[in-house]
N, C-alpha and C positions, 0 to 999 in steps of 0.2 A: 405718584411719589420720585423727587428731588432723586437725580444723577448722582449721587451718593450712594444713595442709599441702594441704587440699581446695582452698583458694581461692586456695593459690599454684598448683595443677594448674588451676585454672579458668580462672586469669587466665592461663595460657598458651596455653590452647584457643581462648581468646577474642582473639586478639591481634591475631590477620592480619582489615584490614579492621573493627578495633574500632569505628572512627567513624561505622560506616553500621548503620543502625538501618531495621525494616520493624514496617509497622503491620498487626497480626491483631487480629482483632476490637475494634478500639479503643483497642489495647496495643501499646507499643511495645517491639522485643526485637530483640536479635543477630542477625543472617545465622547458617543456617545453616547444617549443612557443602555440601550439594548447593547453596545457592545461592555463597557462597564459591567451588566446585569451577565456576560456569557464570561467575561475575564471573574468574576467570584465567584460564578458554580464551577466554574473548573478549580480555582484554587483551594475549595471550600473540601473537595473531594478526596480521600482517601487513596492509596497505593494499596492496588491487592499483590498481597506477595507473588501469587501464582500466571497474573497478569501477562508477562512475557514469557512464559513455560513454553520454553518451540520445540518439544516433544509432542502437545496435541496438535500440533500440524502435518505430523509425520507418519501417513501409514503405515503402521510396525507390514515388515517385509515386503516392501513399494523398491520402488526405482528410486522415490527420492530419499528414501531413507537408507538406500546404497551409495547415494551421491555426497550424503552426509556424514556416513561411515569413516569413507577416504579421511575424513579431516580428526577421525579421531584420536590422530598421534599429530597434536597439534594442539597450541590455546585457541584456535579462531571459532568465534565465534560465528555458533551455527547457523547463528539467522542471515548471515552474508552469504555462505556459497545457497543454502536455501532460495533468499530472493533471487540472486542472478539465474538460480536455474529456471524460477518461475515468468523470470522475463528473455530467457534465451526460447521456452516454451512458447508463449505470447510470440515473439518476433518471428517464430519457425511458422506455426498456424495465422495469422495472422498474414503474410507476405507471401501465400501458396492461396487464400482466400475462406478460408478454414470461415463460419462463421455460428452468432447461437440464433436459433430461429424461434419466436414464442408468436403466437398466433395475436393479429392485429397490432405488431411493435416491427419495427423497420429491422434486415439483420441487422447483428452485433456483432462485431469482430472484438476475437479476446483481448485487447489492447490491455497493456498496463501501464501506468505513470507509478513508480515508486520512488523513493526517497531514505535513506540508510544510512542513518547514525549510528559508530561504535568511537568507540572512547581512543586517542590518539596513540598511532602502536597499537593496534588492536588485528593488521594486514589485514586492512579492508582491500585492496588493490589486488593484492596476493590474491586473496579466498576470488575474486570475480574473473581476477586472466587466469585460474586454475581451474575453473569449472568450464570454461570458455576452450582451454587448451584440451583438456578433455574429450569435451564436446561435439566440440566446431573447429579440430585443427586448419588451417591451410592443407587444400585440395582433401580435405575430410569428403566423406562420405555425404554429411549432412553441411549445407552453409547458411548461414544468415548475412542482408545484407547490414553493414553497419553508416551509420553519419555521426561524420567527423567535430569534432567537438568546434563548436561555432566561433571564428576570430571577429568576425563583426553582424550584425542583421542583418546589410546585407551578403556579406556571404554565406550566407547561414538557407534563405530564400532559397538560393542558387542550389545548394547542397539538396536541399529539400523537394527542388522540383526533380535532381538528376534521381535523388535515391527516397522517392516519397514513400513510407511505411518500414521503412529501417529502424535498426533497434539504435539509440541513442545514448551512449552509457558518458554519466559528465561527473568528472571528478572533481572533488569542492568546490560543491552545487552550491555552500552556502554563499562562500565568493559567487560567484556566474550570478545566482539570482541579488544579489547588491549590486554586479552591475548592473542587470536589468531592468532595478529600479532607479539606477542614480547616473547609467554612463548612455552617452547620445549617439558614443558607436554601437550600442544594444538597443535601441530603447525601444525599438520594434520590433525585436521578437515577444514579447510581453503580449503585449494587442494580437501577432499574431498565434500563439501557441492557442489563450485564449478561444479565436477561433476556432484554431482544431480541434479544442475541446468540442465546440459543439457542429461540430462538423458543418463549419462554413469556409467557403470562397476565400483563401486568402494572397493579395498580387502585392506587387514592385513595379516601379514605372525606374526601367535604373538609365543612368546618363546615356546620350543617344540613342539612343533606341524608341523609335515609336510607340510602338506596342506594350502594354505590362504584361509583368511576369507574370501567370495568372497558376496558381495551383490547386483545382475543385472542392480535388479533394481529399486535402492534407491529414498525415494523420506518421503517427511513429510512434515506437514504446520503450518508454525513458529511463532509466536507470540514475540517478544521481546520490553519488555519497560523500558523506562530512563529516567532519570531527563535531560529534557530538557536544564535547565542551566548546566550543567554536561558531556553534550555527547559532545561537544569538544573538552574538555579537557582530554576525551580518545580515540575520531578518530581526527586525525587532515584535516585540509580540501582539504591535499596532496592524506590520505584514503579514503577521500568520490570522489574522483578522481576516487579509482583504481576502477576496474572492482567487486570486491566482493563486495562490499555497496552497489553497484549499482544493484544487484542482488533484493534488497530489497525494499517492496512500504513503504511512510515515511508517519505518519503523525504527524501532526502538533494538541495536544487538544487544541485547546481555552479554554480560562477561561468562565465562565458562564456572561452571560451581567446581569441576573435575579433574582443573587443573591449571598452570599459571603458563607463563612464558618462561620461567625458565628449567621448566621441563622438558625443556627441547630446544637445542643451538641452532637445529637444522630440522627442513619440515621434509617429509615426502622423503626420505632416502630410504636405499635399499635396495639391492636385485629385483624383488619381489615387483615392485612399486608401477615399473611399466605393461608389467600383466598386469594388476590391477586396472590400471587407467585404458586398459585396451580393450579387458571385458565390459567396463564401466559405457564406454563408446559405440560395442558392440548392443547394448541392451538401448542405450539411445536410441540408433541408428534403427530397430530393431522395431521401438514405440514408432518413430518419423514414415514408417512404412506399413503398421498394422493397419490391417481393412478399416476406413473410415477416418482415419486421420485428419482429412483433407475436405472432408465432405460438408454438409450443411448439420449440425448439432439438435436436437431437439428432446423435451423434455416427458420424462412421463409424466400421466394427469396428478400424478401426489405430490409433485415438486413445487411447485407453484403453491397450493396450499400450505404446506410444511413448511416452508418460505415465509407466509404469512405471517404461521401462528410467530415463529421464530423473530419478526420482525418485530410484531408486537410486545414481546416479549424482555424486547430490550430497554422497556418504558421506564421499569424499573431501574436498571442504573445509567440510562441516558435519556432519561426522558425529562430532567430537570435540568439540561444547557449545561451538564457538567463537559461536553463536548459542541460548541454549535452545533444547530441543524442542520446547518449546509455540508459540516464534515462530516455527518453522519449521514446526510444523505447519498453524499458522493459516494462514502465509505462501503455503504450498503447497497448501490447499483453495482459496486467494481466487485461481486459476488457473481456476474453475468459473465464477467472474464473470467473467475475462477471457476467456472463450472465446466467449462469446454475445456479452461488448461487441465484443470484436475483429472477430468474424464480422461484423456491423452494420456499423461503422464501414469496413471493404472491403468493405460493399457484396455480402456473400454470406450473404445471410439464409435466400435460399430452398432454399440449397443445404446438407447435412447438414454440420456441424462437421468439417474434414480436418484434414490436419499442417500445413499452411502456418498455418492459426492457431492450432494447437497450441504448436508451436515459435519463437513471437511470445509467445504467454503466458509461456510458459516465464524466456522473459528478462525480464521484467513481475517476475517471482518471483522471482529471479536478483536483481533491480535493489533488491527489498524488502529481501533478504536482507544485503545486503551496504549495504543503508542500518541496517538496525536495529545488524548489527556494526559500522558507524562512530558510531553515534551511542552505543552499548554502552562503546566506548573512549576515548569525550570526556570518562566520570565518573573525576575522581581521577587527576591527573594524575603524582600520586606515585608512587600504586600501581601503576601501569602501567608504571612506568619500572622498580619493583623487582622486580616480575614479570618482565621483557622481561628486567633486566638479572640476574638469577639464572638464567633460560630460557639464555639465550646464552650464559651461564660453563661450567652446564650440557650444554650440547650440545659443548663445546671441548671437554670436558674427556673426552668419552663418546667423540668423534674422535681424540683421541688414546688410545682404550681402555682408558678407565679402567671400572670395571665399576660398581659401585653410588656415587654420588655424594652425597658425605654435607652437612650445613652448615656443617661447616670446613671441608672442602674447598674451596664457594665461599666462605665467609668471607675464606680463606689469601687470596684473588685480589683484594677490595676492599679500595679505600680509608683511611683512617682517616676519611675525610670519609662515605665509601660504609655505613662499619657505625656511623656513629654513628644515618643514618635506618633502617637496614638492620639488625634486628639478629638474631642466632643465633636463636631462636623461630617469627622470620616468614622466614627463610631455610626453615627443615624445613617448615613449612610447604607452603610454595612449591611445594616440592621434590616433598612426600608427594602433593599436587596431580598433579603433571607427570606422576609414579608413574601415577596412577590413570588417566588421561585417555592413555595408554601403550595401551590399550587400552579402543578408543573401545561407547561401550553404543549395543544394534542399536536408534537412538532411529524404523524402519522396521516396522510391521509385519509380518508375512510371510503377506499376506492372498492375495498372485497366483503361491503359490509354483508353480501348477500350469503357469502359462501363463512363466514366469522367462527362461526359452530363448528365446521366440518373444519376448517385448518387448525383452531385451538387441537379437536379431537385428536386428530392427524398429528399434529405436532409433539401431546402427549403421550398416544401410542408407540412415534417411532422412536422418543427416547428409550423407553423399557426393550424394545428390540434391539434397538444398536448394542443395547448394554450387552446383548447374548452374544450379536455380530462381531464385537469388538473381538469376543476368546476366539473368532474363529476366523479375522482376518491377517495374521501374519502369515497364515497357512495358505488362504485362498491367493494372498495379493504376492507371495514366491509362486506361486504355480500358473497364474496368470503372467506372471513375465516372462515366465520358465516355455510359456507355451509359443509367448510371441514370438521370443531369440528360435527356439528350433522351427517355428513355423517361414520366419523370415530367411534362418539360414537354409531351411531346405530350397524355398522359391529362389536365390538370390545366389545357389552353388552354379549353375551352371553360366550364371556370369562373371564366373571368376573373383565375386563377392563375398567370400566367406575367409580370407585374411581377415586374424582382426585388427591390421592395421593398414591404414588406409592410406596413408603422406607418401606414398613413390606417387599417388596421379594419378595412373594407370587407365584407373576407370573412370574418371575424369573426360577423357578423351575415348570413349565408348559410349557416352551419355548424351553427350555435348552439353556439358556447362554443370550443368546443375546434378553431381553426380548420385544421388536417388532414386533412379528413375522409377517414379510411383506407378506411374501410365503403362508401364510395362509390367512391372507387378500387376497392375487392374485385371491387365491384360493377359497374362498369366492365369490370375487366380480364375477367371471367367470359363477359360477354356478348360 
């Protein structure tokens, strides 16, 4: 083959998404075929109208619902306070040693890495600060260690060494990620984060120091915020397919449908607000002091079979590559953190984790999958239109009885204007990808085949059972929270801990720093 023919052939093969490149080993390269297939699979899918329904994530009558209800008198998306609550609970539990124990696996901390995207002007920072100020005010009864936003990679590893396990809240995370990918000042943070995700040590030799600074067990909780409209300007589609960006759970914060900003000139005003905040804080403190909150968490026998059945049922929605398998797997793995966090927030820490908690945790995972899917579809509107147009024509032709659909068949059904932007070669490449997606790859390892029938039956059975259980959910959760609050106030009454507001800081002096003396709580309960 001559050099000219080779160049023409390469040009044909590279035409699909030729304007998108990915950084690998410090160099830019075109997307490979797998990456193109992933993009096309995502762009072909349609959004589900109920995919981002926050109500599915909020057990009725629970403390979670009470926190979100505080935001009723605002236009703040409920997703913002919800996932800040999850991050604060993750931080509290992780920093005090709570773990999930599954036989045959290393104990897992309930760590979450979350990125929330909301429209500009949606009060993102206010929502997160409000939840934090209510639950963990200065000198309050519950503390959470925080990691400052980094000024450089050298400063970041020093801060993490001082505050390992801390809560890292990063505003404008899209711009920060851009700095990680392009700025020499931050370039080492990315590999350190990847190592922390994999529980590997990280180290840095400081100038003038003989020995390396080494963190043997680096870990932290991450909450990032960004404007949804500008995210793709800071983090391109190729970077989203990179392993680094796939380590995070994404949250698309949907706008409220019941109100808008013109209904609310000032948020959270009125004489009743301090009392409402104090009651929420009191409930939070009671949950933090509940029996078993900081111990190891275990699963009831039917939870893993239930989760296995749920996982297999994801094949119909996500088995065709609509979201890359690496996204799906990591989001699925985060369920193990949600199991502990939700069990804690439901006031169930003294009991093994059951299907009630597992069923809610699966909804959080599905929400993150839908958010990742929607994010990826927002990249490249032109490419999305091309892919969907080819797919629709292909589907129509096959519905009319056509066997194999060719690029020429599709081109004949395009207008002259459409053919100018959608070439025959690009049409052919899209059709080839769609044909490959007809037989979806097995994204799920066959690790539980011996229990396949059991898990499928359990999953189906619990779907029926849970329909009835939801009818009693509100009463059950309210009673559970009330019992925990009453128990907490009784136990701590003699320690002067019955005031609604701990802002004076006097109790901090009596308990030696961490105001909530959980060891004293356990001794009194045992006696």
